[in-house]
Biopython code that builds the backbone (N, CA, C, O; Angstrom):
import numpy as np
from Bio.PDB.StructureBuilder import StructureBuilder

atoms = [
    (1, "MET", "N", (56.819, -112.486, 68.979)),
    (1, "MET", "CA", (55.911, -112.950, 68.078)),
    (1, "MET", "C", (55.145, -112.059, 68.004)),
    (1, "MET", "O", (54.386, -111.890, 68.958)),
    (2, "ASN", "N", (55.058, -111.095, 66.746)),
    (2, "ASN", "CA", (54.192, -110.486, 67.814)),
    (2, "ASN", "C", (52.623, -110.664, 66.647)),
    (2, "ASN", "O", (52.635, -111.481, 65.727)),
    (3, "THR", "N", (51.597, -109.902, 66.882)),
    (3, "THR", "CA", (50.166, -109.916, 66.501)),
    (3, "THR", "C", (50.237, -110.375, 64.854)),
    (3, "THR", "O", (49.695, -111.302, 64.253)),
    (4, "VAL", "N", (51.011, -109.463, 64.482)),
    (4, "VAL", "CA", (51.183, -109.415, 62.427)),
    (4, "VAL", "C", (51.856, -110.685, 61.839)),
    (4, "VAL", "O", (51.762, -111.340, 60.801)),
    (5, "LYS", "N", (52.508, -110.720, 62.875)),
    (5, "LYS", "CA", (53.395, -112.085, 61.944)),
    (5, "LYS", "C", (52.334, -113.647, 62.925)),
    (5, "LYS", "O", (52.342, -114.827, 62.575)),
    (6, "LYS", "N", (51.825, -113.243, 63.727)),
    (6, "LYS", "CA", (51.503, -114.551, 64.266)),
    (6, "LYS", "C", (50.437, -114.334, 62.759)),
    (6, "LYS", "O", (50.903, -114.959, 61.806)),
    (7, "MET", "N", (49.357, -113.701, 62.491)),
    (7, "MET", "CA", (48.818, -113.227, 61.474)),
    (7, "MET", "C", (48.920, -114.248, 60.424)),
    (7, "MET", "O", (48.413, -115.329, 60.123)),
    (8, "GLU", "N", (49.897, -113.328, 59.958)),
    (8, "GLU", "CA", (50.482, -113.945, 58.638)),
    (8, "GLU", "C", (50.771, -115.363, 59.005)),
    (8, "GLU", "O", (49.824, -115.867, 59.608)),
    (9, "GLU", "N", (51.675, -116.072, 58.846)),
    (9, "GLU", "CA", (51.823, -117.800, 59.824)),
    (9, "GLU", "C", (50.658, -118.817, 59.858)),
    (9, "GLU", "O", (50.403, -119.911, 59.354)),
    (10, "ARG", "N", (49.921, -117.701, 60.912)),
    (10, "ARG", "CA", (47.958, -119.344, 60.572)),
    (10, "ARG", "C", (47.598, -118.463, 59.235)),
    (10, "ARG", "O", (46.401, -118.461, 58.948)),
    (11, "LEU", "N", (48.265, -117.892, 58.582)),
    (11, "LEU", "CA", (47.048, -117.248, 57.547)),
    (11, "LEU", "C", (47.385, -118.114, 55.911)),
    (11, "LEU", "O", (46.786, -118.044, 54.838)),
    (12, "GLN", "N", (48.678, -118.954, 56.362)),
    (12, "GLN", "CA", (49.125, -120.235, 55.168)),
    (12, "GLN", "C", (48.241, -120.969, 55.242)),
    (12, "GLN", "O", (48.074, -121.657, 54.234)),
    (13, "ALA", "N", (47.667, -121.102, 55.930)),
    (13, "ALA", "CA", (47.043, -122.730, 55.944)),
    (13, "ALA", "C", (46.035, -122.369, 55.000)),
    (13, "ALA", "O", (45.486, -123.330, 54.461)),
    (14, "LEU", "N", (45.641, -121.204, 54.652)),
    (14, "LEU", "CA", (44.844, -120.777, 52.726)),
    (14, "LEU", "C", (45.571, -120.336, 51.909)),
    (14, "LEU", "O", (45.244, -119.483, 51.084)),
    (15, "ALA", "N", (46.835, -120.928, 52.026)),
    (15, "ALA", "CA", (48.264, -121.282, 50.660)),
    (15, "ALA", "C", (47.586, -119.712, 49.985)),
    (15, "ALA", "O", (46.915, -119.706, 48.953)),
    (16, "PRO", "N", (47.843, -118.705, 50.616)),
    (16, "PRO", "CA", (47.121, -117.343, 49.947)),
    (16, "PRO", "C", (49.021, -116.823, 49.419)),
    (16, "PRO", "O", (50.134, -116.777, 49.943)),
    (17, "GLU", "N", (48.284, -116.490, 47.904)),
    (17, "GLU", "CA", (49.419, -115.722, 46.949)),
    (17, "GLU", "C", (49.839, -114.934, 47.321)),
    (17, "GLU", "O", (50.956, -114.520, 47.009)),
    (18, "ASN", "N", (49.000, -114.388, 48.220)),
    (18, "ASN", "CA", (49.329, -112.378, 48.795)),
    (18, "ASN", "C", (48.750, -112.005, 49.960)),
    (18, "ASN", "O", (47.578, -112.203, 50.283)),
    (19, "ILE", "N", (49.625, -111.442, 50.607)),
    (19, "ILE", "CA", (49.087, -110.861, 52.438)),
    (19, "ILE", "C", (49.281, -109.453, 52.743)),
    (19, "ILE", "O", (50.338, -109.002, 53.186)),
    (20, "GLU", "N", (48.402, -108.874, 52.536)),
    (20, "GLU", "CA", (48.577, -107.841, 53.479)),
    (20, "GLU", "C", (48.355, -107.507, 54.409)),
    (20, "GLU", "O", (47.430, -108.305, 54.563)),
    (21, "ILE", "N", (48.369, -106.723, 55.722)),
    (21, "ILE", "CA", (48.159, -106.659, 57.033)),
    (21, "ILE", "C", (48.508, -105.277, 57.519)),
    (21, "ILE", "O", (49.562, -105.058, 58.116)),
    (22, "LEU", "N", (47.850, -104.593, 57.327)),
    (22, "LEU", "CA", (48.158, -103.113, 58.411)),
    (22, "LEU", "C", (47.298, -102.989, 60.481)),
    (22, "LEU", "O", (46.305, -103.120, 61.196)),
    (23, "ASP", "N", (48.605, -102.679, 60.386)),
    (23, "ASP", "CA", (47.817, -102.554, 62.154)),
    (23, "ASP", "C", (47.782, -101.357, 61.717)),
    (23, "ASP", "O", (48.552, -100.647, 61.070)),
    (24, "GLU", "N", (46.091, -101.165, 62.471)),
    (24, "GLU", "CA", (45.562, -99.539, 62.849)),
    (24, "GLU", "C", (44.956, -99.259, 64.497)),
    (24, "GLU", "O", (44.125, -98.629, 65.152)),
    (25, "GLY", "N", (45.986, -100.176, 64.568)),
    (25, "GLY", "CA", (46.243, -99.729, 66.508)),
    (25, "GLY", "C", (45.692, -98.629, 66.694)),
    (25, "GLY", "O", (44.567, -98.401, 67.140)),
    (26, "GLY", "N", (46.933, -97.530, 66.155)),
    (26, "GLY", "CA", (46.787, -96.359, 66.882)),
    (26, "GLY", "C", (45.792, -95.053, 66.084)),
    (26, "GLY", "O", (45.499, -93.940, 66.520)),
    (27, "LYS", "N", (45.556, -95.489, 65.208)),
    (27, "LYS", "CA", (43.531, -94.785, 64.631)),
    (27, "LYS", "C", (42.422, -95.120, 66.125)),
    (27, "LYS", "O", (41.411, -94.483, 66.419)),
    (28, "HIS", "N", (43.013, -96.295, 66.867)),
    (28, "HIS", "CA", (41.358, -97.041, 67.626)),
    (28, "HIS", "C", (42.557, -96.611, 69.626)),
    (28, "HIS", "O", (42.469, -97.498, 70.475)),
    (29, "VAL", "N", (43.351, -95.466, 69.948)),
    (29, "VAL", "CA", (44.073, -95.096, 71.286)),
    (29, "VAL", "C", (42.937, -95.555, 71.938)),
    (29, "VAL", "O", (42.242, -96.365, 71.325)),
    (30, "GLY", "N", (42.508, -95.115, 73.359)),
    (30, "GLY", "CA", (41.820, -95.758, 73.728)),
    (30, "GLY", "C", (40.096, -95.881, 73.566)),
    (30, "GLY", "O", (39.335, -95.449, 74.431)),
    (31, "HIS", "N", (39.595, -96.601, 72.197)),
    (31, "HIS", "CA", (38.978, -97.498, 72.243)),
    (31, "HIS", "C", (38.533, -98.206, 73.149)),
    (31, "HIS", "O", (39.423, -98.321, 73.992)),
    (32, "GLU", "N", (37.224, -99.001, 73.579)),
    (32, "GLU", "CA", (37.277, -100.066, 74.461)),
    (32, "GLU", "C", (37.826, -101.360, 74.311)),
    (32, "GLU", "O", (38.317, -102.033, 75.217)),
    (33, "GLY", "N", (37.674, -101.803, 72.636)),
    (33, "GLY", "CA", (38.546, -102.558, 72.532)),
    (33, "GLY", "C", (39.955, -103.187, 72.600)),
    (33, "GLY", "O", (40.465, -104.208, 73.061)),
    (34, "ALA", "N", (40.404, -101.893, 71.800)),
    (34, "ALA", "CA", (42.049, -101.523, 72.896)),
    (34, "ALA", "C", (42.577, -101.746, 74.350)),
    (34, "ALA", "O", (43.598, -102.267, 74.799)),
    (35, "LYS", "N", (41.628, -101.226, 74.838)),
    (35, "LYS", "CA", (42.205, -101.074, 76.421)),
    (35, "LYS", "C", (42.523, -102.552, 76.471)),
    (35, "LYS", "O", (43.675, -102.947, 76.654)),
    (36, "GLY", "N", (41.502, -103.359, 76.308)),
    (36, "GLY", "CA", (41.762, -104.745, 76.611)),
    (36, "GLY", "C", (43.182, -105.566, 75.402)),
    (36, "GLY", "O", (43.150, -106.791, 75.283)),
    (37, "GLY", "N", (43.832, -105.091, 74.948)),
    (37, "GLY", "CA", (45.455, -105.732, 74.103)),
    (37, "GLY", "C", (44.607, -105.960, 72.921)),
    (37, "GLY", "O", (45.388, -106.010, 71.971)),
    (38, "GLY", "N", (43.103, -106.165, 72.396)),
    (38, "GLY", "CA", (42.548, -106.562, 71.068)),
    (38, "GLY", "C", (43.132, -105.464, 70.362)),
    (38, "GLY", "O", (42.835, -104.295, 70.609)),
    (39, "GLY", "N", (43.946, -105.809, 69.500)),
    (39, "GLY", "CA", (44.392, -105.299, 67.681)),
    (39, "GLY", "C", (43.453, -104.706, 66.615)),
    (39, "GLY", "O", (42.629, -105.488, 66.141)),
    (40, "HIS", "N", (43.458, -103.860, 66.320)),
    (40, "HIS", "CA", (42.495, -103.184, 64.948)),
    (40, "HIS", "C", (43.695, -103.942, 63.599)),
    (40, "HIS", "O", (44.862, -104.266, 63.822)),
    (41, "TYR", "N", (43.246, -104.017, 62.768)),
    (41, "TYR", "CA", (43.935, -104.991, 61.958)),
    (41, "TYR", "C", (43.384, -104.429, 60.183)),
    (41, "TYR", "O", (42.543, -103.533, 60.246)),
    (42, "ASP", "N", (43.707, -104.789, 58.956)),
    (42, "ASP", "CA", (43.109, -104.561, 57.662)),
    (42, "ASP", "C", (43.550, -105.882, 56.915)),
    (42, "ASP", "O", (44.768, -105.812, 56.749)),
    (43, "LEU", "N", (43.143, -106.824, 56.500)),
    (43, "LEU", "CA", (43.958, -107.540, 55.888)),
    (43, "LEU", "C", (43.284, -107.242, 54.668)),
    (43, "LEU", "O", (42.324, -106.594, 54.249)),
    (44, "LEU", "N", (44.540, -108.272, 54.134)),
    (44, "LEU", "CA", (44.135, -108.154, 52.094)),
    (44, "LEU", "C", (44.720, -109.735, 52.106)),
    (44, "LEU", "O", (45.900, -109.989, 52.350)),
    (45, "ILE", "N", (43.675, -110.781, 51.793)),
    (45, "ILE", "CA", (44.523, -111.589, 51.132)),
    (45, "ILE", "C", (43.627, -112.166, 50.432)),
    (45, "ILE", "O", (42.423, -111.985, 50.611)),
    (46, "VAL", "N", (44.336, -113.259, 49.173)),
    (46, "VAL", "CA", (44.277, -113.417, 48.425)),
    (46, "VAL", "C", (44.904, -115.222, 47.918)),
    (46, "VAL", "O", (46.028, -115.660, 47.675)),
    (47, "SER", "N", (43.800, -115.728, 47.933)),
    (47, "SER", "CA", (44.073, -116.863, 47.628)),
    (47, "SER", "C", (42.792, -118.229, 46.956)),
    (47, "SER", "O", (41.612, -118.480, 47.200)),
    (48, "SER", "N", (43.716, -118.742, 46.157)),
    (48, "SER", "CA", (42.677, -119.716, 44.954)),
    (48, "SER", "C", (41.957, -120.517, 45.637)),
    (48, "SER", "O", (41.258, -121.312, 45.008)),
    (49, "ARG", "N", (41.927, -120.531, 47.042)),
    (49, "ARG", "CA", (40.616, -121.507, 48.112)),
    (49, "ARG", "C", (40.085, -120.681, 47.947)),
    (49, "ARG", "O", (38.928, -121.070, 47.786)),
    (50, "PHE", "N", (40.149, -118.961, 47.802)),
    (50, "PHE", "CA", (38.640, -117.933, 48.003)),
    (50, "PHE", "C", (37.269, -118.661, 46.526)),
    (50, "PHE", "O", (36.073, -118.930, 46.631)),
    (51, "ALA", "N", (38.139, -118.733, 45.431)),
    (51, "ALA", "CA", (37.373, -119.290, 43.745)),
    (51, "ALA", "C", (35.809, -119.747, 44.080)),
    (51, "ALA", "O", (35.719, -120.772, 44.757)),
    (52, "GLY", "N", (34.704, -119.174, 43.727)),
    (52, "GLY", "CA", (33.811, -119.805, 44.141)),
    (52, "GLY", "C", (33.089, -119.588, 44.995)),
    (52, "GLY", "O", (31.960, -119.891, 44.610)),
    (53, "CYS", "N", (33.073, -119.079, 46.368)),
    (53, "CYS", "CA", (32.945, -119.103, 48.266)),
    (53, "CYS", "C", (32.283, -117.802, 47.925)),
    (53, "CYS", "O", (32.647, -117.430, 46.810)),
    (54, "SER", "N", (31.779, -117.312, 48.266)),
    (54, "SER", "CA", (30.736, -116.010, 48.540)),
    (54, "SER", "C", (32.050, -115.676, 49.928)),
    (54, "SER", "O", (32.924, -116.332, 50.496)),
    (55, "SER", "N", (31.406, -113.997, 49.993)),
    (55, "SER", "CA", (31.984, -113.188, 50.992)),
    (55, "SER", "C", (31.523, -113.670, 52.312)),
    (55, "SER", "O", (31.999, -113.095, 53.291)),
    (56, "VAL", "N", (30.617, -114.696, 52.520)),
    (56, "VAL", "CA", (30.750, -115.035, 54.102)),
    (56, "VAL", "C", (31.585, -116.349, 54.106)),
    (56, "VAL", "O", (32.378, -116.531, 55.029)),
    (57, "VAL", "N", (31.437, -117.321, 53.069)),
    (57, "VAL", "CA", (32.847, -118.537, 53.781)),
    (57, "VAL", "C", (33.946, -118.036, 53.166)),
    (57, "VAL", "O", (34.910, -118.667, 53.598)),
    (58, "ARG", "N", (34.316, -117.166, 52.323)),
    (58, "ARG", "CA", (36.132, -116.593, 52.739)),
    (58, "ARG", "C", (36.203, -116.147, 54.164)),
    (58, "ARG", "O", (37.223, -116.374, 54.815)),
    (59, "HIS", "N", (34.967, -115.394, 54.797)),
    (59, "HIS", "CA", (35.173, -114.186, 55.790)),
    (59, "HIS", "C", (35.494, -116.361, 56.854)),
    (59, "HIS", "O", (36.607, -116.857, 57.033)),
    (60, "ARG", "N", (34.683, -116.760, 57.103)),
    (60, "ARG", "CA", (34.651, -117.923, 58.139)),
    (60, "ARG", "C", (36.305, -118.528, 57.773)),
    (60, "ARG", "O", (37.233, -118.288, 58.546)),
    (61, "LEU", "N", (36.469, -119.216, 56.677)),
    (61, "LEU", "CA", (37.771, -118.930, 56.476)),
    (61, "LEU", "C", (38.938, -118.378, 57.026)),
    (61, "LEU", "O", (39.936, -119.022, 57.349)),
    (62, "VAL", "N", (38.821, -117.479, 57.096)),
    (62, "VAL", "CA", (39.907, -117.030, 57.864)),
    (62, "VAL", "C", (39.809, -116.419, 59.366)),
    (62, "VAL", "O", (40.595, -116.122, 60.267)),
    (63, "TYR", "N", (37.973, -116.391, 59.063)),
    (63, "TYR", "CA", (38.670, -116.150, 60.806)),
    (63, "TYR", "C", (38.507, -117.787, 61.966)),
    (63, "TYR", "O", (38.302, -117.806, 63.180)),
    (64, "GLU", "N", (38.701, -119.040, 60.963)),
    (64, "GLU", "CA", (38.847, -121.026, 61.632)),
    (64, "GLU", "C", (40.513, -120.466, 61.246)),
    (64, "GLU", "O", (41.287, -120.800, 62.143)),
    (65, "ALA", "N", (41.103, -119.794, 60.253)),
    (65, "ALA", "CA", (43.312, -120.136, 60.533)),
    (65, "ALA", "C", (43.372, -119.290, 61.723)),
    (65, "ALA", "O", (44.105, -119.496, 62.690)),
    (66, "LEU", "N", (42.190, -117.904, 61.523)),
    (66, "LEU", "CA", (43.078, -117.185, 63.126)),
    (66, "LEU", "C", (42.546, -117.863, 64.170)),
    (66, "LEU", "O", (43.050, -117.770, 65.289)),
    (67, "GLY", "N", (41.744, -118.428, 63.989)),
    (67, "GLY", "CA", (41.829, -119.121, 65.683)),
    (67, "GLY", "C", (41.289, -118.527, 67.104)),
    (67, "GLY", "O", (40.299, -117.799, 67.181)),
    (68, "ASP", "N", (41.997, -118.897, 68.099)),
    (68, "ASP", "CA", (41.720, -117.700, 68.848)),
    (68, "ASP", "C", (42.213, -116.573, 68.859)),
    (68, "ASP", "O", (41.739, -115.921, 69.789)),
    (69, "LEU", "N", (42.907, -116.048, 68.299)),
    (69, "LEU", "CA", (43.585, -115.016, 67.896)),
    (69, "LEU", "C", (42.516, -113.551, 67.663)),
    (69, "LEU", "O", (42.498, -112.324, 67.753)),
    (70, "MET", "N", (41.687, -114.771, 67.296)),
    (70, "MET", "CA", (40.465, -113.393, 67.372)),
    (70, "MET", "C", (39.419, -113.469, 68.850)),
    (70, "MET", "O", (38.419, -112.846, 69.205)),
    (71, "ARG", "N", (40.008, -114.258, 69.279)),
    (71, "ARG", "CA", (39.017, -113.691, 70.763)),
    (71, "ARG", "C", (40.283, -112.845, 71.709)),
    (71, "ARG", "O", (39.881, -112.034, 72.542)),
    (72, "ASN", "N", (41.539, -113.021, 71.582)),
    (72, "ASN", "CA", (42.397, -112.721, 72.082)),
    (72, "ASN", "C", (43.022, -111.066, 71.659)),
    (72, "ASN", "O", (42.490, -109.985, 71.912)),
    (73, "GLU", "N", (44.434, -111.363, 70.878)),
    (73, "GLU", "CA", (44.826, -110.303, 70.143)),
    (73, "GLU", "C", (44.144, -109.134, 69.009)),
    (73, "GLU", "O", (44.422, -107.947, 68.843)),
    (74, "ILE", "N", (43.060, -110.097, 68.271)),
    (74, "ILE", "CA", (42.589, -109.625, 67.391)),
    (74, "ILE", "C", (41.056, -108.241, 68.052)),
    (74, "ILE", "O", (40.876, -108.838, 69.113)),
    (75, "HIS", "N", (40.473, -107.558, 68.099)),
    (75, "HIS", "CA", (40.072, -107.141, 68.467)),
    (75, "HIS", "C", (38.856, -106.042, 67.627)),
    (75, "HIS", "O", (38.026, -105.344, 68.209)),
    (76, "ALA", "N", (39.080, -106.162, 65.975)),
    (76, "ALA", "CA", (38.314, -105.495, 64.511)),
    (76, "ALA", "C", (39.050, -106.642, 63.870)),
    (76, "ALA", "O", (39.942, -107.280, 64.430)),
    (77, "LEU", "N", (38.559, -106.871, 62.531)),
    (77, "LEU", "CA", (39.463, -106.885, 61.852)),
    (77, "LEU", "C", (38.676, -106.703, 59.612)),
    (77, "LEU", "O", (37.792, -107.034, 58.822)),
    (78, "ALA", "N", (39.482, -106.215, 59.736)),
    (78, "ALA", "CA", (38.374, -105.785, 58.619)),
    (78, "ALA", "C", (39.327, -106.566, 57.197)),
    (78, "ALA", "O", (40.492, -106.256, 56.945)),
    (79, "ILE", "N", (38.693, -107.380, 56.575)),
    (79, "ILE", "CA", (38.917, -108.488, 55.663)),
    (79, "ILE", "C", (38.487, -108.162, 54.025)),
    (79, "ILE", "O", (37.462, -107.639, 53.588)),
    (80, "ARG", "N", (39.310, -108.521, 53.535)),
    (80, "ARG", "CA", (39.475, -108.052, 52.049)),
    (80, "ARG", "C", (39.773, -109.571, 51.332)),
    (80, "ARG", "O", (40.949, -109.860, 51.550)),
    (81, "ALA", "N", (39.246, -110.381, 50.733)),
    (81, "ALA", "CA", (39.712, -111.958, 50.976)),
    (81, "ALA", "C", (39.086, -112.697, 49.817)),
    (81, "ALA", "O", (38.013, -113.300, 49.780)),
    (82, "LEU", "N", (40.398, -112.436, 48.464)),
    (82, "LEU", "CA", (39.818, -112.197, 47.022)),
    (82, "LEU", "C", (40.434, -113.267, 46.569)),
    (82, "LEU", "O", (41.456, -113.637, 47.149)),
    (83, "ALA", "N", (39.801, -114.180, 45.128)),
    (83, "ALA", "CA", (40.314, -115.285, 44.992)),
    (83, "ALA", "C", (41.274, -114.354, 43.532)),
    (83, "ALA", "O", (41.061, -113.277, 42.974)),
    (84, "PRO", "N", (42.269, -115.347, 43.366)),
    (84, "PRO", "CA", (43.388, -114.267, 42.692)),
    (84, "PRO", "C", (43.137, -113.467, 40.805)),
    (84, "PRO", "O", (43.696, -112.659, 40.063)),
    (85, "ASN", "N", (41.898, -114.404, 40.821)),
    (85, "ASN", "CA", (40.933, -113.523, 39.195)),
    (85, "ASN", "C", (40.492, -112.808, 39.734)),
    (85, "ASN", "O", (40.856, -112.062, 38.825)),
    (86, "GLU", "N", (40.006, -112.185, 40.384)),
    (86, "GLU", "CA", (40.018, -110.722, 41.526)),
    (86, "GLU", "C", (40.576, -109.765, 41.835)),
    (86, "GLU", "O", (40.085, -108.848, 42.494)),
    (87, "ILE", "N", (41.631, -109.819, 41.432)),
    (87, "ILE", "CA", (42.552, -108.635, 41.455)),
    (87, "ILE", "C", (42.340, -107.135, 40.872)),
    (87, "ILE", "O", (43.230, -106.294, 40.993)),
]
sb = StructureBuilder()
sb.init_structure("model")
sb.init_model(0)
sb.init_chain("A")
sb.init_seg("    ")
for serial, (resi, resn, name, xyz) in enumerate(atoms, 1):
    if name == "N":
        sb.init_residue(resn, " ", resi, " ")
    sb.init_atom(name, np.array(xyz, "f"), 0.0, 1.0, " ", f" {name:<3s}", serial, name[0])
structure = sb.get_structure()
């Protein structure tokens, strides 16, 4: 299973209404983190779980859901975590 699929699977814990993950690895060829196998990703996730949460709390929820992927398969992750009324 590729990293994007693993990310999508784990993020289901946040009951998302929408998930869009863009693999930006091609933009970072030769980058130190890419050499170690970690990818660069851009994430848009929309979930009612983010309602009333600060951006710090939203990011923590995403990091917790992704777990060990953040230490190995993901080197960089840009996160846009929104509540449904923020779209």
